[in-house]
C-alpha positions in Angstrom: -68.0 86.4 -3.6 -64.9 84.2 -3.8 -65.9 80.5 -4.2 -64.0 77.5 -2.9 -66.8 75.0 -3.4 -65.1 73.1 -6.2 -61.5 72.5 -7.1 -62.3 70.7 -10.4 -60.8 72.0 -13.7 -62.1 71.5 -17.2 -61.8 72.8 -20.7 -64.0 75.6 -21.7 -67.3 74.1 -23.2 -66.6 75.6 -26.6 -68.8 73.2 -28.4 -71.9 74.4 -26.8 -74.0 76.1 -29.5 -76.3 79.1 -29.2 -79.9 78.0 -29.2 -80.9 79.5 -32.6 -84.1 77.8 -33.9 -83.9 75.1 -31.2 -85.5 77.5 -28.7 -88.8 75.5 -29.0 -87.9 74.3 -25.5 -85.3 76.9 -24.3 -87.1 79.8 -25.8 -87.0 81.8 -22.5 -83.4 80.9 -21.6 -82.0 84.3 -22.3 -85.3 86.1 -21.9 -84.8 87.8 -25.2 -87.3 88.5 -28.0 -86.5 86.6 -31.2 -87.8 84.9 -34.3 -89.6 82.2 -32.3 -91.9 84.9 -30.8 -92.6 86.2 -34.3 -93.7 82.8 -35.5 -95.7 82.0 -32.4 -98.0 85.0 -32.8 -98.1 84.8 -36.6 -99.7 81.3 -36.8 -103.5 81.6 -36.1 -106.2 79.0 -36.0 -109.5 80.7 -35.4 -112.1 78.7 -33.4 -115.0 80.2 -35.4 -118.6 79.1 -35.3 -119.7 75.5 -35.2 -120.5 75.7 -38.9 -117.1 77.0 -40.0 -115.2 74.7 -37.6 -117.0 71.6 -38.7 -116.2 72.5 -42.4 -112.5 72.7 -41.6 -112.4 76.5 -41.8 -113.1 76.4 -45.5 -115.6 79.3 -45.5 -114.0 82.1 -47.6 -116.6 81.7 -50.5 -119.6 81.2 -48.2 -121.3 83.7 -45.9 -124.2 84.6 -43.7 -122.1 83.4 -40.7 -120.5 85.5 -38.0 -117.2 83.7 -38.5 -117.0 85.3 -42.0 -115.8 88.5 -40.3 -112.5 86.8 -39.6 -112.1 84.9 -42.8 -113.7 86.9 -45.7 -115.7 89.9 -44.4 -117.7 90.0 -47.7 -119.6 87.0 -46.3 -121.6 89.1 -43.9 -122.9 91.0 -46.9 -125.0 87.9 -47.7 -127.1 88.3 -44.5 -130.8 89.2 -45.0 -131.7 88.9 -41.3 -129.8 89.7 -38.1 -127.9 86.9 -36.3 -126.9 86.4 -32.7 -124.8 83.3 -31.8 -122.3 81.9 -29.3 -119.9 78.9 -29.4 -118.1 77.3 -26.4 -116.2 74.1 -25.9 -113.3 72.1 -24.5 -109.8 72.5 -26.0 -107.3 69.6 -25.6 -103.5 69.9 -26.3 -101.5 66.7 -26.2 -97.7 66.5 -26.4 -95.8 63.3 -26.9 -92.0 63.2 -26.4 -90.0 60.2 -27.7 -86.2 59.6 -27.4 -84.7 56.1 -27.8 -86.7 53.9 -25.4 -88.3 56.9 -23.6 -91.8 58.0 -24.4 -94.2 60.3 -22.5 -97.5 61.9 -23.3 -99.0 64.8 -21.4 -102.5 66.2 -22.2 -103.9 69.6 -21.1 -107.7 70.2 -21.3 -109.3 73.6 -20.8 -112.7 75.2 -21.4 -113.0 78.2 -23.7 -115.6 80.4 -25.3 -114.6 80.1 -29.0 -116.7 82.9 -30.4 -119.8 85.0 -29.9 -121.2 88.0 -31.7 -124.1 89.8 -33.4 -124.9 90.9 -36.9 -127.6 93.5 -37.7 -129.0 93.9 -41.2 -130.2 97.3 -42.2 -132.4 97.9 -45.3 -131.0 100.4 -47.7 -132.8 103.0 -49.8 -130.5 102.2 -52.8 -132.0 99.5 -55.0 -128.6 98.2 -56.1 -127.5 97.8 -52.5 -130.7 96.5 -50.7 -129.0 95.7 -47.4 -126.1 96.8 -45.3 -124.9 94.5 -42.5 -123.0 95.6 -39.4 -121.4 93.1 -37.1 -119.4 92.7 -34.0 -117.9 89.4 -32.8 -115.1 88.0 -30.6 -113.1 85.0 -31.7 -110.2 83.1 -30.3 -107.4 83.3 -33.0 -104.9 81.0 -31.1 -104.8 79.0 -27.9 -101.4 78.5 -26.4 -102.2 75.9 -23.7 -99.5 73.1 -23.6 -97.7 70.9 -21.1 -94.4 69.1 -21.9 -92.6 66.7 -19.7 -89.2 65.1 -20.2 -88.1 62.7 -17.4 -84.5 61.5 -17.0 -83.6 62.1 -20.6 -79.9 61.7 -21.4 -78.3 64.7 -23.3 -74.8 65.0 -24.6 -74.1 68.5 -23.1 -75.3 70.7 -20.2 -77.1 74.0 -20.1 -74.5 75.1 -17.6 -71.9 75.1 -20.3 -73.9 77.9 -22.0 -73.8 79.9 -18.8 -70.1 79.3 -18.5 -69.5 80.5 -22.1 -71.5 83.6 -21.3 -69.5 84.4 -18.2 -66.1 83.8 -19.8 -64.3 87.1 -20.3 -66.5 88.9 -17.7 -64.9 90.0 -14.4 -66.2 88.1 -11.4 -67.3 91.2 -9.5 -69.8 91.9 -12.3 -71.3 88.4 -11.7 -71.2 89.0 -8.0 -73.2 92.3 -8.1 -75.5 91.1 -10.9 -74.6 93.7 -13.4 -73.6 91.0 -15.9 -76.1 88.2 -16.9 -78.4 88.7 -13.9 -80.8 86.1 -15.3 -78.3 83.3 -16.1 -74.6 83.3 -15.4 -74.8 85.5 -12.3 -77.3 83.1 -10.7 -75.0 80.2 -11.5 -72.1 82.1 -9.8 -74.2 82.5 -6.6 -75.2 78.9 -6.6 -71.5 77.8 -6.8 -72.0 76.4 -10.2 -69.3 78.7 -11.6 -66.0 79.2 -9.9 -62.8 81.1 -10.9 -60.4 78.8 -12.6 -57.4 80.2 -10.6 -55.7 81.7 -13.6 -57.7 84.9 -13.7 -61.0 86.5 -12.5 -62.6 86.2 -16.0 -62.3 82.5 -16.6 -64.5 79.9 -14.9 -64.8 76.3 -14.2 -67.9 74.1 -13.4 -68.3 71.3 -10.9 -68.6 68.7 -13.7 -67.7 68.4 -17.3 -70.5 70.1 -19.2 -69.6 68.7 -22.5 -70.3 65.1 -21.3 -73.7 63.4 -21.1 -76.1 64.7 -18.5 -79.5 63.5 -17.1 -82.2 66.1 -17.7 -85.7 66.6 -16.3 -87.7 69.2 -18.2 -91.1 70.7 -17.4 -92.9 73.3 -19.4 -96.4 74.7 -18.9 -97.8 77.2 -21.3 -101.2 79.0 -21.3 -102.9 81.9 -22.7 -104.6 82.9 -26.0 -104.8 85.4 -28.8 -108.3 86.9 -28.9 -109.7 89.3 -31.5 -112.8 91.5 -31.4 -114.0 92.2 -34.9 -116.0 95.2 -36.1 -117.4 94.5 -39.6 -119.5 95.9 -42.4 -120.6 94.3 -45.6 -123.1 94.6 -48.4 -124.0 93.0 -51.8 -124.4 94.7 -55.1 -127.3 93.5 -57.3 -127.3 90.1 -55.5 -124.1 89.0 -57.2 -121.0 90.9 -55.9 -120.4 91.3 -52.1 -117.8 93.5 -50.3 -116.8 93.6 -46.7 -114.3 94.9 -44.3 -113.3 94.1 -40.7 -111.3 96.0 -38.2 -109.7 93.5 -35.8 -108.6 94.5 -32.3 -106.5 91.8 -30.7 -105.6 91.1 -27.1 -102.8 88.6 -26.3 -101.8 86.8 -23.1 -99.0 84.2 -23.0 -97.6 82.6 -19.9 -94.8 80.1 -19.7 -93.3 78.4 -16.6 -90.3 76.3 -17.2 -88.2 74.0 -14.9 -84.9 72.5 -16.1 -83.2 70.1 -13.8 -79.8 68.3 -14.4 -78.2 65.4 -12.6 -74.5 64.8 -13.5 -73.5 61.2 -14.4 -69.9 61.8 -13.0 -69.5 59.8 -9.8 -66.7 62.0 -8.4 -68.5 65.4 -8.7 -69.5 67.1 -5.5 -72.8 68.3 -7.1 -75.9 66.2 -6.8 -78.2 68.2 -9.1 -79.0 71.8 -10.1 -82.2 73.4 -11.3 -82.9 76.4 -13.5 -86.5 77.9 -13.4 -87.9 80.5 -15.7 -91.2 82.4 -15.5 -92.4 84.5 -18.4 -95.6 86.6 -18.8 -96.5 88.4 -22.1 -99.4 90.7 -22.5 -100.3 93.0 -25.3 -102.8 94.5 -27.7 -102.9 95.0 -31.5 -105.0 95.7 -34.5 -105.4 94.6 -38.2 -107.6 95.1 -41.2 -109.3 92.5 -43.3 -111.1 93.2 -46.6 -112.8 90.8 -49.0 -115.0 90.3 -52.0 -117.4 87.5 -53.1 -118.7 87.0 -56.6 -121.7 84.8 -57.7 -120.3 83.4 -60.9 -123.4 81.2 -61.5 -126.3 79.8 -59.6 -124.1 77.0 -58.4 -120.7 78.7 -57.9 -119.2 81.5 -55.9 -115.6 82.7 -55.7 -113.9 84.9 -53.1 -110.7 86.7 -52.2 -109.7 88.2 -48.9 -106.6 90.1 -47.8 -105.6 90.4 -44.1 -103.2 93.1 -43.2 -100.2 92.5 -40.9 -101.1 92.7 -37.2 -99.3 95.3 -35.1 -98.9 93.9 -31.6 -97.7 96.1 -28.8 -96.3 93.7 -26.1 -94.9 93.9 -22.6 -92.8 91.0 -21.2 -92.3 90.4 -17.5 -90.0 87.7 -16.3 -87.8 86.3 -13.6 -85.5 83.3 -13.2 -83.9 81.3 -10.3 -81.3 78.7 -9.8 -80.8 76.1 -7.0 -77.9 73.8 -6.6 -78.0 70.7 -4.3 -74.7 69.1 -3.2 -73.9 65.6 -2.0 -72.7 66.9 1.4 -76.3 68.1 2.1 -75.8 71.8 1.4 -77.9 73.7 -1.2 -77.7 77.2 -2.6 -80.3 79.3 -4.4 -80.6 82.7 -6.0 -83.5 84.5 -7.7 -83.1 87.2 -10.4 -84.7 90.6 -10.2 -88.1 91.1 -11.8 -87.4 92.1 -15.5 -89.6 93.8 -18.1 -89.4 94.8 -21.7 -91.7 96.6 -24.1 -91.6 96.1 -27.9 -93.6 95.6 -31.1 -94.1 92.5 -33.2 -95.5 92.9 -36.7 -97.0 89.6 -38.0 -97.1 89.0 -41.7 -100.3 89.6 -43.7 -102.1 86.8 -45.6 -104.2 86.2 -48.7 -107.1 83.8 -48.9 -108.6 82.6 -52.3 -111.8 80.6 -52.1 -114.5 78.8 -54.1 -117.8 77.2 -53.2 -120.1 74.9 -55.2 -123.9 74.5 -54.5 -125.1 71.0 -55.4 -128.8 71.7 -55.7 -130.5 71.6 -52.3 -128.4 68.5 -51.2 -124.9 69.7 -50.5 -122.4 72.6 -50.5 -118.7 72.0 -51.2 -116.1 74.7 -50.4 -112.4 75.1 -50.6 -109.9 77.8 -49.4 -106.2 78.4 -50.2 -104.3 80.6 -47.8 -100.8 81.9 -48.2 -98.6 83.7 -45.7 -95.0 84.9 -46.1 -93.5 84.4 -42.7 -90.4 86.3 -43.7 -92.5 89.4 -43.5 -92.8 89.2 -39.7 -90.5 91.5 -37.7 -89.7 92.9 -34.2 -89.5 96.7 -33.7 -88.8 99.1 -30.8 -91.6 101.2 -29.4 -91.9 104.1 -27.1 -92.6 103.1 -23.5 -91.1 103.1 -20.1 -89.9 99.5 -20.5 -88.6 100.0 -24.1 -85.1 100.7 -25.4 -83.6 101.9 -28.7 -82.6 98.4 -29.7 -83.4 97.9 -33.4 -83.6 94.0 -33.5 -81.5 93.8 -36.6 -80.0 90.4 -35.8 -83.4 89.0 -34.8 -85.2 90.3 -38.0 -82.4 88.9 -40.1 -83.0 85.5 -38.3 -86.7 85.8 -39.3 -85.7 86.2 -43.0 -83.1 83.4 -42.8 -85.3 81.0 -40.9 -88.7 81.2 -42.4 -90.4 80.9 -45.8 -93.8 81.3 -47.4 -96.4 79.0 -45.9 -99.4 77.5 -47.7 -102.6 76.0 -46.4 -105.5 74.2 -48.2 -108.8 73.7 -46.5 -111.9 71.9 -47.9 -115.4 71.5 -46.4 -118.6 69.7 -47.2 -122.1 70.4 -45.8 -124.9 67.8 -46.5 -128.6 68.4 -46.0 -129.7 65.1 -44.4 -133.3 66.2 -43.6 -135.3 69.4 -43.8 -133.8 70.9 -40.7 -130.6 68.9 -40.2 -127.1 69.5 -41.6 -124.1 67.2 -41.4 -120.6 68.7 -42.0 -117.1 67.6 -42.4 -113.8 69.1 -43.4 -110.0 68.6 -43.7 -106.9 70.7 -44.2 -103.2 70.7 -44.7 -100.6 73.4 -44.1 -96.9 73.4 -45.0 -93.9 74.0 -42.7 -93.1 77.7 -42.1 -89.3 76.9 -42.2 -87.0 77.5 -45.1 -84.7 74.9 -46.4 -81.7 77.2 -45.8 -82.6 77.4 -42.1 -81.1 74.0 -41.4 -84.1 73.0 -39.3 -84.5 69.2 -39.7 -88.0 69.1 -38.4 -90.9 69.3 -40.9 -93.9 70.4 -38.9 -96.5 70.3 -41.6 -100.0 70.2 -40.1 -103.0 68.1 -40.8 -106.6 68.8 -39.8 -109.9 66.9 -39.7 -113.4 68.0 -38.6 -117.0 66.8 -38.2 -120.2 68.4 -37.1 -124.0 68.5 -37.2 -126.6 71.2 -36.7 -130.4 71.6 -36.4 -131.6 74.7 -38.1 -135.1 76.2 -38.6 -136.3 79.7 -39.6 -135.8 81.2 -36.1 -132.9 79.4 -34.3 -130.2 76.8 -34.7 -128.0 74.7 -32.5 -125.3 72.0 -33.1 -121.8 70.8 -32.3 -118.5 70.5 -34.0 -115.3 68.5 -33.5 -111.9 69.3 -34.9 -108.5 67.7 -34.6 -105.1 68.8 -36.0 -101.8 67.0 -35.6 -98.1 67.4 -36.6 -94.7 66.3 -35.4 -91.2 67.8 -35.3 -87.7 67.0 -34.3 -86.8 68.7 -31.1 -83.3 69.7 -30.1 -82.4 71.1 -26.7 -78.9 71.8 -27.8 -76.8 71.8 -31.0 -77.9 68.8 -33.2 -74.2 68.0 -33.7 -73.9 67.4 -30.0 -77.3 65.9 -29.2 -77.1 63.7 -32.3 -80.5 62.0 -31.8 -83.4 64.4 -31.8 -86.4 64.2 -29.5 -89.5 63.3 -31.6 -92.2 65.7 -30.5 -95.7 64.9 -31.5 -98.5 67.5 -31.1 -102.2 66.8 -31.2 -104.7 69.7 -30.8 -108.4 69.0 -30.6 -111.6 70.9 -29.7 -115.2 69.8 -29.3 -117.7 72.7 -29.4 -121.4 73.3 -29.0 -123.1 76.4 -30.2 -126.4 78.1 -30.8 -127.9 81.1 -32.5 -131.0 83.1 -33.0 -132.1 84.9 -36.1 -133.2 88.5 -35.5 
């Protein structure tokens, strides 16, 4: 294809930066696996039961609850009767984008089954280990639902400049037959957004100056979740020392549909607008191991420790992209990429949880958890499969080490006995940013959490509700901060209201 659509010339957009950690928005632009994927699947926020959720997730030194399987498995060793329960609710994800005078909030609401499971307590013939508890449960470990909208935002540079930089040095016939950059620059070539500059067939011009301000409309819709089926066993030695272990089998689904539209400010350009669309679907399975111990220090105090192994996720990505250009003379051109796929592994980092709980007579229980995760331990790895390659992800794994740091989270919870059969609960939490100082990321997405709940409980059954909310903010860059100058202030609020019930067996 030899294009004559535009005769404009320009300098090469050499100032356009690669989207390093700023791939929060453009994370699918080059359809490559990177450090952002590692972080996304490493941060988990289990939905749990109505009891654990209402207490802010601070349950590592408590027990006799099905959610213990995913926090400290030793907790199921405190069961003396069987348990069957289910929790369901509404999950809300709100995203607010602010830039100068612009502000827009989009909320996505979805129904989900947070957890369900069963625990069976088996009497033992050994007097020092009077009971053994076996349990199986399913919990949502993460919910990815999110919608983000940016309307008519002015940025200092264009995404097309990135495609131009990719194409420079590549012969035009490779763009024409799609052997080079079939998901990005080749599509731009077919939509007449890249033309030969006249000096050679490896240098290209664009219909407008891509290093000048541009009006951008951006739409992102994400959905999916990380679910885990847990198989647990626990027991208590002489009523004071409990042990437990959980095998977690995970299933992941993540979908992202993205639409990026640009309208040039230049009055003399022939181009009215152009749009780049990405569709990404990720599915996979994995497994991990959790072990824990609980000790009864006194009649009013318990302490606990739990170790979660790294999760080995086997993932398959499927994706496609398309481009459309609309011209002021009424013509438009579009091109769609081939369907792509890739198979690989992500190893998420392990974690440690240290806990304590305090019994205040028959009136209240106070609990606290400290959780630590070294996000530098996450990595991408090749795997055997018909969509895999021998690529070793050396650059991406180095980016994980350079970008992330150890994360810390503190959770506290309180349960009050307000009547013989009624319990009131509340909790809060704080987690630090996963990014290292050396990464250069300006945003500081520390997270805050608050929760409330109540439950009716008798000898045979229980039912109640819980409410939880977490919030954080971050500075969002679509391009190099030196070019964008003013970041987009991105505020996230995640909330869930749940109802649940259980029956003692």
